VEXDREN-2710 file (C-alpha; in Angstrom, 1 decimal):
% VEXDREN-2710
k/r/px/py/pz
1/MET/35.9/0.5/-0.2
2/THR/37.3/-0.6/-3.5
3/ARG/35.7/-4.0/-3.2
4/GLN/32.3/-2.4/-2.8
5/ALA/32.6/-0.1/-5.9
6/PRO/31.8/-2.7/-8.5
7/LEU/28.8/-4.0/-6.6
8/ILE/27.4/-0.5/-6.0
9/ALA/27.6/0.3/-9.7
10/GLU/26.1/-3.1/-10.6
11/LEU/23.2/-2.6/-8.3
12/VAL/22.4/0.8/-9.5
13/ASN/22.7/-0.3/-13.1
14/LEU/20.5/-3.4/-12.7
15/ALA/17.8/-1.4/-10.9
16/THR/17.7/2.0/-12.6
17/ALA/19.4/2.0/-16.1
18/ARG/17.1/2.0/-19.1
19/LEU/19.9/1.9/-21.7
20/ARG/22.9/-0.2/-21.4
21/GLY/25.5/-0.9/-23.8
22/GLY/23.7/0.7/-26.7
23/SER/20.4/-1.2/-26.1
24/ALA/17.2/-0.5/-24.3
25/VAL/16.8/-2.6/-21.2
26/ARG/14.2/-3.0/-18.5
27/PRO/15.4/-2.3/-15.1
28/ALA/15.2/-5.4/-12.9
29/GLN/12.4/-5.2/-10.2
30/GLY/11.3/-7.3/-7.2
31/ASP/12.5/-11.0/-7.1
32/GLU/14.3/-10.6/-10.4
33/LEU/16.4/-7.7/-9.0
34/ALA/17.1/-9.6/-5.8
35/GLU/18.2/-12.8/-7.7
36/ALA/20.3/-10.8/-10.3
37/PHE/22.1/-8.8/-7.6
38/ALA/22.4/-11.9/-5.3
39/ALA/24.3/-13.7/-8.1
40/GLN/27.2/-11.1/-7.6
41/LEU/27.6/-12.1/-3.9
42/GLY/29.2/-15.0/-2.0
43/ASP/27.2/-17.9/-0.9
44/SER/26.4/-16.6/2.7
45/ALA/25.6/-13.1/1.5
46/ARG/23.5/-14.5/-1.4
47/ALA/21.5/-16.6/1.1
48/ALA/21.1/-13.7/3.5
49/LEU/19.8/-11.4/0.8
50/LEU/17.3/-14.0/-0.7
51/ALA/16.0/-14.6/2.8
52/VAL/14.6/-11.1/2.9
53/SER/11.0/-11.3/1.6
54/ASP/10.9/-8.0/0.0
55/ALA/14.6/-7.7/-1.0
56/GLY/13.9/-6.5/-4.4
57/GLU/11.9/-3.5/-3.3
58/ARG/14.4/-2.6/-0.7
59/LEU/17.3/-3.0/-3.2
60/ALA/15.4/-0.7/-5.6
61/ALA/15.1/2.0/-3.0
62/LEU/18.7/1.6/-2.1
63/ALA/19.7/1.8/-5.8
64/THR/17.7/4.9/-6.4
65/GLY/19.4/6.6/-3.5
66/LEU/22.9/5.5/-4.6
67/ARG/22.2/6.7/-8.2
68/ALA/21.2/10.2/-6.9
69/ALA/24.5/10.3/-4.9
70/LEU/26.6/9.0/-7.8
71/LEU/25.2/11.6/-10.3
72/ALA/24.8/14.6/-8.1
73/GLY/26.2/17.6/-10.0
74/LYS/28.0/19.6/-7.3
75/PRO/30.2/18.1/-4.6
76/ALA/28.0/19.6/-1.9
77/ASP/24.9/17.9/-3.4
78/GLN/26.9/14.7/-3.6
79/ALA/27.9/14.8/0.0
80/ALA/24.4/15.6/1.1
81/HIS/23.0/12.6/-0.8
82/ILE/25.7/10.3/0.8
83/ASN/25.2/11.7/4.3
84/ASP/21.5/11.0/3.9
85/LEU/22.2/7.4/2.8
86/ILE/24.5/7.0/5.9
87/ARG/21.8/8.3/8.2
88/ARG/19.0/6.3/6.5
89/TYR/20.9/3.0/6.7
90/GLY/22.5/3.7/10.1
91/ALA/26.1/2.8/9.2
92/ARG/28.2/1.7/12.1
93/PRO/31.8/0.9/11.9
94/TYR/33.4/-2.3/13.3
95/LEU/36.5/-4.2/12.8
96/VAL/36.5/-7.6/11.0
97/GLU/39.3/-10.2/10.5
98/ASP/38.3/-12.2/7.3
99/VAL/40.1/-15.4/6.5
100/GLY/43.5/-14.6/5.1
101/GLN/43.1/-10.8/5.7
102/PRO/44.2/-8.5/8.5
103/PHE/41.6/-6.6/10.6
104/HIS/39.8/-4.0/8.5
105/LEU/36.7/-1.8/8.9
106/HIS/33.2/-2.7/7.8
107/PHE/30.2/-0.3/8.1
108/HIS/27.1/-2.4/8.1
109/GLY/23.8/-0.5/8.6
110/SER/21.7/-1.1/11.7
111/GLY/18.4/-1.7/9.9
112/ASP/16.0/-4.7/10.0
113/THR/17.4/-6.7/7.1
114/TRP/20.6/-7.6/5.3
115/VAL/19.6/-5.0/2.6
116/GLU/19.8/-2.2/5.2
117/ALA/23.2/-3.6/6.4
118/LEU/24.4/-3.5/2.8
119/GLY/23.0/0.0/2.5
120/GLY/25.1/1.2/5.3
121/GLU/28.2/-0.5/3.9
122/PHE/27.6/1.1/0.4
123/ALA/26.9/4.5/1.7
124/THR/30.1/4.6/3.7
125/ALA/32.1/3.1/0.9
126/LEU/30.9/6.1/-1.3
127/ALA/31.9/8.5/1.6
128/LEU/35.4/6.9/1.7
129/ILE/35.8/7.1/-2.0
130/VAL/34.9/10.8/-2.0
131/ASP/37.4/11.3/1.0
132/GLY/40.2/9.4/-0.6
133/TYR/39.8/10.1/-4.3
134/GLY/37.7/13.3/-4.5
135/PRO/34.1/14.0/-5.5
136/GLY/34.5/13.7/-9.2
137/ARG/34.9/9.9/-9.3
138/PHE/31.4/8.9/-10.1
139/GLY/29.6/9.3/-13.4
140/GLN/27.3/8.0/-16.1
141/CYS/28.7/6.3/-19.1
142/GLN/29.3/8.7/-22.0
143/ALA/28.8/6.1/-24.7
144/HIS/25.8/6.6/-27.0
145/ARG/22.6/4.9/-25.6
146/CYS/24.0/4.0/-22.2
147/GLU/22.8/5.2/-18.8
148/ALA/25.0/2.9/-16.8
149/VAL/27.0/4.4/-13.9
150/TYR/30.6/3.9/-13.0
151/ILE/32.9/4.5/-10.1
152/ASP/36.3/5.6/-11.2
153/LEU/39.2/4.3/-9.0
154/THR/42.0/5.0/-11.5
155/ARG/45.0/6.9/-10.6
156/ASN/44.3/9.8/-12.9
157/GLY/40.4/9.8/-12.7
158/SER/40.0/9.4/-16.5
159/ARG/37.3/6.9/-16.7
160/ARG/34.4/7.9/-18.9
161/TYR/32.6/4.7/-19.7
162/CYS/31.0/2.0/-17.7
163/SER/32.7/-1.0/-19.4
164/ALA/35.2/-2.1/-21.9
165/ALA/32.4/-2.8/-24.4
166/CYS/31.2/0.8/-24.1
167/THR/34.7/2.1/-24.5
168/ALA/35.1/0.1/-27.6
169/ARG/31.8/1.2/-29.1
170/ALA/32.6/4.9/-28.5
171/LYS/36.0/4.5/-29.9
172/THR/34.7/2.7/-33.1
173/ALA/32.0/5.4/-33.5
174/ALA/34.6/8.2/-33.2
175/TYR/36.8/6.4/-35.7
176/ARG/34.0/6.0/-38.3
177/THR/33.1/9.6/-37.8
178/ARG/36.6/10.8/-38.5
179/HIS/37.1/8.4/-41.6
180/GLN/33.7/8.9/-43.3
181/SER/34.2/9.7/-47.0
END
C-alpha cells in the first residue's frame, strides 16, 4: 500500500494538475502520459504499460477517478469514489512472493489491459490507506499556484504540501509576508 502511494499521486498529478510548483503546466495526455508514467516503473511493468495501444487514454481515465477519490470532501464521498474504482477495475486479492520479500497481497484488477490491473491495485491501495490511516490522508497542495495532490502517510497526518519544493516556497512566502517593512 505505501509503495503505491507515490505512484498514485504521480499519475494523478501528471494527468490532471494544471498548476504545479508555482507554474502553469499542461497535463500530459495520450502517449506522452503513458511514457511519462511508465518512466516511474520497473522494466517489466514499463514494457507492459507501453504495450497497451491506448494506455494514455486509459491512464487519464484512471487518474480522473483517483483524483475524485483523493479530493472528495466527506469521508462517505471518498469511500463511494474508492468503492466505485474497486468495482470498475475489478480488484482481486492474491498473494505474491517477490524476490527478497515474504508473501504479501496484491490486488490487480481483472480488466483487459495492464492499466486496468494497475487500476485495481491503486483503488485497493487507497482503500487500505483509509482503513489504516483514516480518511483525512489525501489532499491538494496548499502552496500558491499548485494543484498537485499528495497522500499523507506520516505518523501525525500533518502533510500539507505535495513536495519539499512547495513546502519551501510556502515557508519563504510566509517569512517574507511576516518581515515586510
